[in-house]
N, C-alpha and C positions, 0 to 999 in steps of 0.2 A: 853697414855690415849686416843688415837684415836681422838685427837683434836689438832689444831695448838696452839703453845705457843709462845708468844713473850715477850721479856724483854727489857726495856729501862732504862738505868742508866744515870742520868743527874747530879750526884754529882760531884763537882770539884776535883775528885781524879785523880791521874796519869792514863793515858790511859791504861797502862799495868795492873795496879791494877783493873781497871774496867773490862778489858777482863777476868782476873782471876775470879772475882766475878761472872760475867755472866756465865762462864763455870761451876762454882760451883753450880749455880742455876739449870742449865740443868742436871748436874750430879745427883743432888738430885731428880729432877723430873723423870729422867730415872730410878733411884732406886725405886721410888714410883710405877712407871708403872710396873716394873718387879715384885714387891711384891704384888700389888693390882689389876693387870689386870685380869678381869674375862674372857678374851679371850685367855689367855695363860694357857695351861693345867698344867704346873709345877709351876705356881705362888703360893706364900704362901697362899693367900686368897682362892684359889681353893682347895689346899690341906687341909686347915682347914675346908672348907665347906664339903668336902668329908669324913671328919673324920680321915684323915691320920695324922693330927697333933692335939694334945690336946692343949687347950688354953695356958696352963702353958708352953708348949714347943715352943710357937710362939714368934716372935720377940717382942720387947717392942713397936714398932710402931703398929703392928697389935693388940696387947692387948689394947693399947690406943684407937684405932679406934673402937674396939668392945665395950669398955666401953662408949665411946662418943656416939655411935649409940644407946646404951641402954638408956642413959640419954636423948637423943633427942626424942626417942620413947615416953618417959614419958612426956617430955616438950611439945610435939605436940599432945597430946591426942591419940597417936598411929598412926598418919597420916604420920610421917616419920618412915617407917618400912623397915629396911634393909633386911627383909625376905619377903617383899611384893610379890616378883616374885616366891616364893617357894624355894628360896635358899638364902644364905647369900651374898648380893651384897651391899657393903657400898659405891658405887660409888657416890651417891648423897651427901656424906660428904667428901670423900677422896680428890676429886679434889680441892675443896675450902680449905680444911685443908692443903694440901701439898703446895699450893701457899702461904697461910698464914705463914707456917713454913719458906719457902724460903724468904719471906719479912722480917720476924723477924731476920733471919740470916744476911740479908743485913744490917739491922739497927745495929745489934751487931757488924758488921764489919766496921761501920762508914759511910756506904752509905745511907744517909738519904733522898735522892731524887731518887726515882725509881718507876717503873710501871711494873707490871707483869700481863699479860692477858692470861688466859688459856680458850680458847673457850668462851669468854664472861664473865668469872668469873675473877674479877680484884681486885688486891690490889695495892693501890697507896699511896705514901708518897711524900711530897715536891711538886715539880712541874717541868714543862719542862724548866723553867727559873726562876731565883730568884724572889720571890714575886708574881709569877703567878701560879694559881691553875691548876691542871689537868682538862681538859675538856673531858668528856666521853659521847658519845651518846648512848641512849638506842634504839635499833633497832625497827622500826615499824614492827609489826608482819605480815603484809600482803604486804607491799611495801618495799623490802629490800634496796632500795636506799634512804629511808627516815628514820627519827628518830622520836620517840614520845617525848623524852625529851633530853636535854643536861644537864648533871650533872657536878658540879664542887666542888672541895675541895682539901686541901693539905694533908688529912689523911682520907681515907675511903676504905672500902671493898664493892664491888658491885657484886651481884650474880643475874642472871636471869634464871628462869626456864619457859619453855613454850612448846607449841605444834606446833609452826610454822615451825620448822626445822626437828625435828625427829618424828613428828606426835604425836599421843596420847600414849606416852611411859610411863607416870607417872601413876602408879596404885593406885586406891583407895583401901586401904587394907581391908576396911570393906565390900566392894562389890566384891572385887576381879576382878574389871574391870577397864579399862582406865578411868581416870578423864577427863571431857570434858568442865566444866563450865568456866574455866579461861584460856585464850589464852597465857597470859604473866604475870609473877609475878617477879618484881625486888625488891630485898631487899638490903638496904644500912645500914652499921654499921661499927664496928671496927674489927670484927672477921669474916673472909671469910668462914671458915668452917661452922659456925653456920648460916651465911647468906645464904650459899648454901643450907643447910638442910632446913631452914625455907622457902625458895622459893619453894623447892620441895614439902614440906608439904602443903604449900598454894595451889599449883596446885592440889594436891591430894584431898584437901577438896572441890574443886569446889566453887560454889557461896557462900556456907556456910563459906568459908575461909576469906571472906571480913572482917568480924568483928574480927576474930582471928588475922589476919594480922595487922589490924588497932591498936590493943592493944599490940603489941609486945614491951616490954620495951627495950629501947636503940637502936631500929632499925626503919627505915623509909621505906615506901613501895610505889611502883607505880604499878598499876594493869590495865590490859586490859582484858575485859571479852569476851566470845565467841560471844556475841551479839553486840560487837564493842563499848562498853562503857568503859571509862577510869576513873580511880580514883587515887588520890595520897594523902598521909598523909601530914599534914601541914609542917612537917620538912623535907620533901623530898628535897634534895639539888639541886634544879633546878636553873640554871643560869638565869640571867635577859634576856638573848637573846634567851630564849626558843622559839621553833616554836609555831605558833598559834595553838590552839586546847585545850589540857587539861588545866584546871584551878585549882588553889589550892582550897581545901575544908575548911570549917570553922574550923574543929577540928578533932582529931583522933576519938572521940566517935561518930561523925556524918558520918563517912566514908561511911557506907553502906546505909545511908538514903538519900543521896543527888544525884540529877541527874547530869550527866556529859555529855559533848558533844561527839558526834561520832568523831573518828579519821578519817579524810578524806585524 
C-alpha cells in the first residue's frame, strides 16, 4: 500500500497464537496490496481498469469494492469518486476497508484487544491494558511533533485525510482540480472503510464540506481548515487531557457557524 502498517495485539492469548494472528493480518494486507495496488501493472484493479477483466470475472473482493465505491459516490453527492483521476482508483476506500476486515477477523478469532494502524487509518478494540482505552493522537498538520487532539475509546475507527503530507492530492471531481480548503479531516466511527471515504470526500468538498461532515450520521469529525481554524463535532472522542487549543462546539448543526481558535 506504500504506507507503514503496524499491529498491536494485547489480548491475553498465548504468545504463539498472537504471533499467528499477527502474521494472518499481514498476509491479508499483502494480498490486498497485490490485488488493489495501482502501482503494479499486473494487479487485478489495473487489469480491470484497462478493460482486460470484466467485472463478472473479477474476484469477490474487487466486485465488493466496486459496489461500495458506487454507494459512496451516491452517499457523498459525488465527492467520493473512484474515477476522479480519470481512471478507476479505489484507494481512498480500500485501505480503510482492508484494515476493517483484518480487525473483524481478529475479533472472530477471539482477539478482542487490538490496534491496527495503516498510515494513520486506525481500527482499535479493547485497550493496551484491561480497563484502559486506546489513546491516539491526531497529528498537527504543520508541526509534526505536536498533536491537535488526543482521542480515546475502546472501540473506534479513525481515518484522517489531508494535504500536509502528500500535498493537494485529493481531487474535487466537479472542478477536476485539487481541493485546497481543508488541510485535515479526521472522521471517527465504527467502520474504517466508510470513515476513510468520508474523510476523503470531506477534503474534496473544501470549505463547503464543513456542514456535510457535521451532519454525518453515526460519525464524528475533527477538521482543520487551510486558514488555520479548527472545528470538531460535539461527540468527537477527545480525552480530558487534550492539548490546549481546539474547544468543543455547541452542537453538530452549529459546526460551520462558530469561530474556533487558531492552532498554535
